[in-house]
Backbone as a ProteinNet text record, in pm:
[ID]
protein_1_A
[PRIMARY]
MTRVNLFLLFAVVASALYLVQVQYQSRRLYAEIEKAQNESRKLETDHERLQVAKRAQATPARVERLARDQLQMRAATPAITQYVTLEGVAAAQGGTP
[TERTIARY]
57	-25.2	106.7	232.5	266.5	359.4	393.8	448.3	342.3	214.1	92.8	84	125	76.5	156.2	365.8	446.1	439.4	421.3	419.2	309.8	182	98.4	148.6	189.5	233.5	347.6	479.6	535.6	464.2	373.4	237.6	213.9	132	59.8	171.8	321	420	488.1	470.9	504.8	410.4	299.2	197.2	216.1	207.9	211.5	338.1	438.4	529.3	548	460	449.7	359.4	225.9	170.2	204.9	324.4	364.7	486.7	492	605.7	544	406.2	338	260.9	229.4	217.9	302.5	446.8	535.8	540.2	559.3	563.1	492.6	319.4	226.2	232.4	271.9	262.9	406.7	501.6	633.8	604.7	478.5	502.8	351	267.2	168.1	236.6	357.5	436	497.2	529.7	621.5	491.8	365.3	286.5	257.7	242.7	195.4	319.3	424.9	570.8	567	510.4	517.6	400.5	307.7	162	189.9	261.9	325.3	427.1	490.8	610.8	575.1	445.6	364.2	273.7	217.5	162.9	240.6	371.6	485.3	538	548.9	593.6	443.9	347.6	243.2	192.8	233.1	240	383.6	464.5	570.1	592.9	465.8	473.1	364.6	266.4	188.9	243.6	306	353.7	490.4	529.2	630.6	579.1	436	341.2	327.1	308.4	222.3	367.5	435.9	592.4	584.8	617.8	620.5	587.7	384.6	307.5	337.9	387.6	427.7	535.1	629.7	711.1	749.7	642.3	587.3	477.8	474.9	339.4	407.6	314.1	379.5	448.9	393.4	405.6	597.7	583.5	769.1	855.6	777.4	869.5	923	807.4	833.9	922.8	907.2	1047.2	1171.5	1167.8	1291.4	1337.5	1273.3	1359.1	1394.3	1250.2	1358.8	1460.9	1469.3	1577.8	1735.7	1707.2	1825.3	1888.2	1826.6	1772.5	1813.8	1790.3	1759.6	1685.6	1557.8	1480.3	1417.1	1308.6	1251.4	1097.4	974.5	905.5	855.9	879.8	842.1	771.9	826.8	774.4	763.5	659	727.2	780.7	856.5	972.7	1130.2	1134.8	1208.1	1194.2	1077.3	1090.6	1126.9	1194.9	1249.4	1159.4	1108.4	1059.3	1090.4	1097	1139.4	1071.2	1099.3	1007.7	1062.1	982.1	1014.2	1149.8	1080	1217	1320.9	1320	1442.6	1542	1491	1569.3	1602.5	1526.9	1578.1	1724	1658.7	1774.8	1936.4	1908.7	2000.5	2085.5	2006.4	2095.5	2121	2155.1	2174.1	2061.5	1936.2	1854.8	1754.7	1634.9	1517.1	1399.9	1314.1	1253.3	1158
-111.8	37.1	107.8	122.2	237	295	145.7	174.1	252.5	219.3	298.1	399.4	491.6	603.8	689.9	636.1	737.8	704.5	593.1	602.6	733.2	762.5	857.3	991.1	1002.5	1130.2	1222.8	1103.3	1134.8	1170.9	1115.1	1148.1	1283.8	1344	1436.1	1559.4	1492	1635.8	1642.9	1565.9	1566.9	1657.8	1606.8	1642.1	1896.8	1829.7	1995.2	2052.3	1988	2078.5	2101.7	1952.1	2008.9	2133.3	2130.7	2273.3	2406.7	2385.3	2487.7	2551.6	2453.6	2434.8	2494	2387.2	2448	2613.3	2693.5	2786.3	2906.3	2873.9	2987.3	2988.7	2870	2887.2	2911.5	2926.1	3006.3	3180.5	3229.6	3355.5	3376.1	3359.7	3391.9	3391.9	3242.3	3331.4	3435.9	3441.9	3514	3699.4	3707.6	3809.2	3814.5	3741	3698	3759.4	3736.4	3771	3952.8	3975.7	4103.9	4234.2	4154.7	4243.3	4207.7	4124.4	4118.3	4198.2	4199.4	4271	4434.4	4468.7	4598.3	4696.9	4554.7	4597.5	4590.8	4492.3	4534.9	4635.4	4697.1	4766.5	4938	4927.5	5016	5039	4914.2	4908.4	4928.1	4921.3	5002.7	5034.3	5162.9	5340.9	5357.3	5359.6	5407.4	5330.1	5277.5	5171.9	5330.7	5377.7	5491.1	5607.4	5638.8	5783.6	5777.9	5689.9	5628.7	5662.7	5650.3	5641.2	5779.2	5826.3	5999	6058.8	6042.6	6160.6	6105.6	5975.6	5924.4	6027.1	5995.2	6060.6	6252.3	6284.6	6470.7	6462.6	6349.6	6407.7	6412.7	6315.9	6306	6409.3	6529.1	6614.2	6694.4	6726.6	6722.5	6897.7	6987.4	7053.2	7101.1	7013.1	6971.2	6904.6	6870.3	6736	6873.7	6994.2	7085.4	7208.1	7198.7	7293.8	7261.2	7106.5	7047.9	7043.1	6964.3	7012.8	7173.7	7272.1	7405.3	7444.6	7411.7	7473	7371.1	7248.3	7151.7	7127.2	7118.3	7059.2	7146.1	7246.2	7427.5	7342.9	7319	7301.4	7332.3	7393.4	7477.8	7424.4	7464.3	7430.9	7472.8	7336.1	7321.4	7422.8	7555.7	7655.9	7610.1	7621.8	7658.1	7675.7	7796.7	7897.2	7809.1	7688.1	7603	7504	7442.1	7304.8	7305.2	7199.1	7162.3	7021.3	7069.3	6924.2	6858.6	6725.8	6667.9	6583.9	6620.3	6575.8	6472.8	6358.4	6279.3	6302.5	6407	6430.1	6467.8	6622.5	6613.3	6485.6	6404.4	6255.2	6213.8	6187.3	6185.2	6280.4	6364.4	6499.2	6473.3	6436.2	6444.9	6302.6	6191.1	6035.5	6063.4	6105.9	6131.1	6067.3	6059.1	5969.3	6035.7	5988.7	6035.5	5982.4	6043.2	5952.1	5841.4
20.7	31.9	15	72.4	108.6	-86	-159.6	-245.9	-347.5	-337.6	-449.3	-378.4	-252.4	-181.5	-258	-234.3	-316.7	-426.1	-516.6	-666.8	-652.5	-614.8	-687.6	-643.1	-497.2	-448.5	-554	-598.6	-689.3	-799.3	-861.1	-1002	-981.3	-855.6	-783.5	-811.2	-747.3	-782.7	-901.8	-947.8	-1109.8	-1225.2	-1215.7	-1255.2	-1221.5	-1099.6	-1075.9	-1089.4	-1099.1	-1175.4	-1312.2	-1392	-1498.6	-1591.3	-1466.9	-1464.1	-1466.4	-1361.5	-1312.4	-1473.9	-1520.8	-1608.7	-1748	-1786.1	-1857.2	-1890.1	-1754.2	-1705.3	-1741.1	-1765.9	-1708.2	-1884.4	-1975.6	-2148.4	-2137.5	-2121.5	-2178.6	-2164.5	-2051.9	-2005.9	-2099.1	-2083.7	-2152.1	-2307.4	-2423	-2503.5	-2552.9	-2491.6	-2458.8	-2455.6	-2364.6	-2358.9	-2494.3	-2579	-2715.3	-2813	-2775.2	-2848	-2870.3	-2746.9	-2750.8	-2784	-2764.7	-2858.9	-2946.5	-3041.4	-3185.4	-3222.3	-3148.9	-3224.4	-3167.2	-3075.3	-3070.6	-3182.1	-3204.8	-3308.2	-3486.7	-3459.8	-3593.8	-3633.8	-3492.7	-3507.1	-3558.8	-3455.5	-3487.6	-3628.2	-3716.5	-3839.2	-3906.4	-3896.7	-4001.4	-3966.8	-3866.9	-3848.3	-3939.2	-3912.4	-3984.4	-4159.6	-4208.4	-4305.5	-4392.6	-4280.8	-4330.9	-4337.1	-4258.9	-4243.2	-4320.2	-4454.3	-4546.1	-4634.9	-4631.2	-4781.3	-4790.4	-4638.3	-4695.6	-4726	-4661.1	-4715.2	-4870.3	-4914.1	-5022.3	-5149.7	-5073.1	-5193.9	-5222.3	-5090.5	-5051.3	-5131.5	-5141	-5262.2	-5374.1	-5417.4	-5575.7	-5612.4	-5557	-5660.1	-5736.8	-5843.2	-5939.7	-5927	-5840.6	-5883.3	-5781.6	-5642.2	-5642.4	-5745.7	-5844.3	-5960.5	-6037.1	-6055	-6200.6	-6104.5	-5956.6	-5919	-5897.6	-5859.3	-5882.1	-5999.9	-6098.9	-6214	-6285.9	-6265	-6293.6	-6231	-6054.9	-5993.7	-5987.9	-5975.6	-5992.4	-6117.6	-6197.6	-6350.2	-6443.1	-6416.3	-6516.5	-6641.6	-6595.2	-6694.9	-6706.7	-6839.1	-6869	-6935.1	-6950.1	-7042.5	-7179.3	-7250.7	-7392.9	-7436.2	-7558.6	-7615.7	-7770.1	-7821.8	-7980.3	-8041.8	-7982.9	-7967.8	-7997.1	-7910.7	-7877.8	-7935.4	-7928.5	-8011.7	-8185.6	-8178.8	-8329.7	-8335.2	-8449.9	-8539.9	-8611.4	-8595.3	-8690.1	-8854.9	-8979.9	-9051.9	-9081.1	-9233.7	-9256.5	-9368.6	-9453.8	-9569.5	-9479.9	-9407.9	-9290.3	-9246.9	-9248.7	-9212.1	-9314.4	-9425.9	-9553.3	-9656.4	-9634.5	-9650.6	-9567.9	-9430.5	-9335.1	-9417.1	-9464	-9475.2	-9633.5	-9661.2	-9826.7	-9903.6	-9887.7	-9944.4	-10045.6	-10079.3	-10075.3	-10014.3	-9967.5	-9907.4	-9957
[MASK]
+++++++++++++++++++++++++++++++++++++++++++++++++++++++++++++++++++++++++++++++++++++++++++++++++

């Protein structure tokens, strides 16, 4: 009878220790999930902020201003536009159209 009691006592202690270990792992995993969710929210916020900044950088007025200021580009007008015709291309090549 005492062997059965000792075996049952050992089984109860082992199951209690296993329960404590499982609860510890559960809490640790829950904390990791919370940390990952917080990181995910932070990354989503950063992504939205970067999307807004990207849209602000690509506005037509800003692109035009940069082209004018940094690249010294100007708007095309009929006075500075050169038109290429088929006859002009043939004459430049020395043949007939």
